[in-house]
Residue frames as qw, qx, qy, qz and C-alpha x, y, z in Angstrom:
[[0.064, -0.635, -0.060, 0.768, 30.30, 76.22, 91.56],
 [0.544, 0.656, 0.491, 0.181, 28.70, 77.68, 88.46],
 [0.337, -0.278, 0.218, 0.873, 30.79, 80.03, 86.32],
 [0.398, 0.708, 0.236, -0.534, 28.85, 82.80, 84.57],
 [0.757, 0.479, 0.379, 0.234, 28.74, 82.53, 80.76],
 [0.234, 0.965, -0.087, 0.080, 30.45, 85.94, 80.33],
 [0.472, -0.720, 0.490, 0.134, 33.64, 84.71, 82.00],
 [0.842, 0.075, 0.486, 0.223, 34.35, 81.92, 79.52],
 [0.597, 0.719, 0.143, 0.327, 34.98, 84.15, 76.44],
 [0.108, -0.946, 0.265, -0.152, 37.03, 86.56, 78.56],
 [0.710, -0.479, 0.503, 0.118, 39.20, 83.71, 79.84],
 [0.800, 0.308, 0.402, 0.322, 39.77, 82.36, 76.32],
 [0.323, 0.910, 0.018, 0.259, 40.57, 85.91, 75.15],
 [0.364, -0.848, 0.384, -0.032, 43.13, 86.33, 77.94],
 [0.802, -0.194, 0.518, 0.224, 44.77, 83.00, 77.11],
 [0.680, 0.578, 0.310, 0.328, 44.85, 83.81, 73.39],
 [0.086, 0.974, -0.107, 0.182, 46.25, 87.28, 74.13],
 [0.567, -0.680, 0.455, 0.100, 49.00, 85.83, 76.32],
 [0.805, 0.090, 0.491, 0.319, 49.99, 83.36, 73.61],
 [0.489, 0.791, 0.196, 0.312, 49.96, 86.09, 70.93],
 [0.184, -0.953, 0.229, -0.069, 51.99, 88.39, 73.17],
 [0.708, -0.441, 0.504, 0.223, 54.60, 85.67, 73.74],
 [0.745, 0.376, 0.421, 0.354, 54.87, 84.93, 70.01],
 [0.286, 0.910, 0.062, 0.294, 55.23, 88.60, 69.09],
 [0.402, -0.871, 0.283, 0.001, 57.65, 89.27, 71.96],
 [0.726, -0.324, 0.530, 0.295, 60.01, 86.42, 71.13],
 [0.676, 0.468, 0.433, 0.368, 59.77, 86.89, 67.36],
 [0.329, 0.717, 0.159, 0.594, 59.94, 90.66, 66.93],
 [0.380, -0.902, -0.067, -0.196, 60.20, 92.16, 70.39],
 [0.306, 0.664, -0.567, 0.380, 63.77, 91.11, 71.14],
 [0.738, -0.486, 0.340, -0.321, 62.85, 88.85, 74.04],
 [0.603, 0.377, -0.703, 0.019, 65.11, 85.88, 74.61],
 [0.880, -0.405, -0.247, -0.030, 65.48, 82.99, 76.98],
 [0.503, -0.793, 0.332, 0.088, 68.17, 82.84, 79.62],
 [0.805, -0.068, 0.464, 0.363, 70.12, 80.33, 77.55],
 [0.533, 0.689, 0.269, 0.411, 70.01, 82.54, 74.46],
 [0.118, -0.976, 0.105, -0.151, 71.11, 85.55, 76.50],
 [0.677, -0.573, 0.410, 0.214, 74.03, 83.61, 77.96],
 [0.759, 0.238, 0.430, 0.426, 75.09, 82.44, 74.48],
 [0.311, 0.873, 0.148, 0.346, 74.89, 86.00, 73.13],
 [0.354, -0.905, 0.235, -0.022, 76.95, 87.31, 76.04],
 [0.787, -0.293, 0.444, 0.312, 79.55, 84.58, 75.55],
 [0.653, 0.498, 0.354, 0.448, 79.85, 85.35, 71.85],
 [0.064, 0.967, 0.023, 0.246, 80.13, 89.07, 72.56],
 [0.557, -0.750, 0.336, 0.121, 82.89, 88.47, 75.11],
 [0.802, 0.007, 0.446, 0.397, 84.77, 86.21, 72.68],
 [0.471, 0.745, 0.245, 0.404, 84.57, 88.86, 69.96],
 [0.180, -0.967, 0.121, -0.133, 85.83, 91.53, 72.37],
 [0.717, -0.514, 0.399, 0.251, 88.78, 89.38, 73.49],
 [0.735, 0.286, 0.406, 0.461, 89.79, 88.68, 69.88],
 [0.250, 0.894, 0.143, 0.343, 89.50, 92.38, 69.01],
 [0.377, -0.897, 0.229, -0.023, 91.72, 93.28, 71.95],
 [0.730, -0.407, 0.484, 0.260, 94.38, 90.61, 71.37],
 [0.761, 0.514, 0.293, 0.266, 94.73, 90.71, 67.57],
 [0.229, 0.933, -0.178, 0.210, 96.67, 94.02, 67.57],
 [0.526, -0.678, 0.513, 0.008, 99.07, 92.54, 70.14],
 [0.853, 0.104, 0.471, 0.197, 99.60, 89.58, 67.81],
 [0.569, 0.770, 0.112, 0.267, 100.29, 91.94, 64.90],
 [0.118, -0.925, 0.336, -0.132, 102.74, 93.94, 67.03],
 [0.726, -0.409, 0.543, 0.106, 104.56, 90.75, 68.04],
 [0.800, 0.415, 0.351, 0.255, 104.80, 89.80, 64.36],
 [0.352, 0.895, -0.024, 0.274, 106.15, 93.23, 63.37],
 [0.319, -0.847, 0.411, -0.111, 108.68, 93.25, 66.22],
 [0.924, -0.125, 0.333, 0.141, 110.14, 89.91, 65.18],
 [0.310, -0.503, 0.563, 0.578, 113.18, 89.30, 63.05],
 [0.118, -0.035, 0.769, 0.627, 113.10, 89.39, 59.23],
 [0.385, 0.463, 0.511, -0.614, 109.61, 90.91, 59.12],
 [0.422, 0.518, -0.316, -0.674, 109.60, 91.65, 55.39],
 [0.297, 0.213, -0.888, -0.280, 110.29, 88.07, 54.31],
 [0.101, 0.216, 0.903, -0.357, 107.88, 86.64, 56.90],
 [0.411, 0.500, 0.269, -0.713, 105.15, 88.99, 55.63],
 [0.432, 0.421, -0.572, -0.556, 105.80, 87.89, 52.06],
 [0.146, 0.052, -0.988, 0.011, 105.64, 84.28, 53.16],
 [0.251, 0.346, 0.694, -0.579, 102.37, 84.96, 54.98],
 [0.469, 0.515, -0.031, -0.717, 100.83, 86.63, 51.93],
 [0.310, 0.325, -0.798, -0.402, 101.91, 83.74, 49.68],
 [0.052, 0.150, 0.967, -0.200, 99.85, 81.32, 51.76],
 [0.363, -0.273, -0.428, -0.781, 96.13, 81.07, 51.27],
 [0.669, -0.449, -0.412, -0.426, 93.11, 80.84, 53.53],
 [0.780, -0.616, -0.015, -0.109, 93.42, 79.00, 56.83],
 [0.847, 0.098, -0.152, 0.499, 97.12, 78.32, 56.17],
 [0.164, 0.657, -0.167, 0.717, 97.83, 81.96, 56.96],
 [0.608, -0.653, 0.126, -0.433, 96.34, 81.59, 60.44],
 [0.969, -0.179, -0.047, 0.161, 98.28, 78.35, 60.92],
 [0.609, 0.448, -0.180, 0.629, 101.47, 80.23, 59.95],
 [0.171, -0.699, 0.202, -0.664, 100.78, 82.89, 62.59],
 [0.843, -0.480, 0.070, -0.231, 100.04, 80.24, 65.22],
 [0.941, 0.030, -0.082, 0.328, 103.17, 78.22, 64.39],
 [0.404, 0.575, -0.203, 0.682, 105.27, 81.40, 64.52],
 [0.450, -0.339, -0.603, 0.564, 104.08, 81.96, 68.07],
 [0.019, 0.198, 0.020, 0.980, 102.67, 85.42, 67.42],
 [0.541, -0.447, -0.392, -0.595, 99.10, 84.44, 68.40],
 [0.685, -0.384, -0.540, 0.304, 100.33, 83.23, 71.81],
 [0.155, -0.908, -0.007, -0.388, 99.99, 86.11, 74.22],
 [0.241, 0.488, -0.630, 0.553, 102.76, 86.98, 76.69],
 [0.364, -0.262, 0.653, -0.610, 102.33, 84.90, 79.83],
 [0.867, 0.147, 0.182, -0.440, 100.27, 82.27, 78.01],
 [0.451, -0.320, 0.800, 0.231, 101.38, 78.87, 76.79],
 [0.392, 0.338, 0.798, 0.310, 98.93, 78.42, 73.91],
 [0.012, -0.126, -0.315, -0.941, 97.36, 80.69, 71.29],
 [0.365, 0.344, 0.509, -0.699, 93.95, 82.20, 71.89],
 [0.399, 0.384, 0.795, 0.248, 91.39, 80.77, 69.47],
 [0.275, 0.853, 0.436, 0.075, 90.43, 83.21, 66.71],
 [0.232, -0.849, 0.139, 0.454, 93.25, 85.68, 67.31],
 [0.485, -0.200, 0.608, 0.595, 95.42, 84.36, 64.48],
 [0.343, 0.575, 0.641, 0.375, 92.77, 84.96, 61.81],
 [0.033, -0.972, -0.225, 0.061, 92.18, 88.52, 63.00],
 [0.454, -0.653, 0.336, 0.505, 95.92, 89.06, 63.21],
 [0.493, 0.143, 0.641, 0.571, 96.28, 87.98, 59.59],
 [0.194, 0.834, 0.477, 0.198, 93.57, 90.48, 58.62],
 [0.236, -0.932, 0.037, 0.273, 95.48, 93.26, 60.34],
 [0.512, -0.440, 0.505, 0.538, 98.83, 92.29, 58.83],
 [0.438, 0.280, 0.672, 0.527, 97.59, 91.88, 55.28],
 [0.117, 0.890, 0.432, 0.086, 95.43, 95.03, 55.36],
 [0.288, -0.882, 0.065, 0.367, 98.19, 97.35, 56.53],
 [0.367, -0.435, 0.562, 0.601, 100.56, 96.63, 53.67]]
C-alpha cells in the first residue's frame, strides 16, 4: 500500500505535538502519574492527621501534673530532644493507642512553646 506524501509530515507533526503536549502537561500543567497522586494524597492525609492530633497532645500536656515545671523543662531542651521529651511523657500517645503517632510530638512542641 502506498501512503501519499502529504500524510507523512502530518503524522510527524501529530507525533511531535503529542510529545510536546505531554512535556508541557507534566511540567507546567499540573498533570501527574498515579503514583505521584497517591504519594501526594498520602502526604496530605498525614499532614491532616498531625494537625488534628497535635492539639490533643498539647491538651494532655496541659492537663497533667506540675505543668509549669514540665513546660520549663521542655523549653530548656533543644531541637529534637523536645519532641523526645513529649513522646517519653506519653502526651503524644493518643487515648486508646499504645504508641505515639509519628510527627505529632513535634507539632505539639510547636503549640506548647508558641502559646507561652
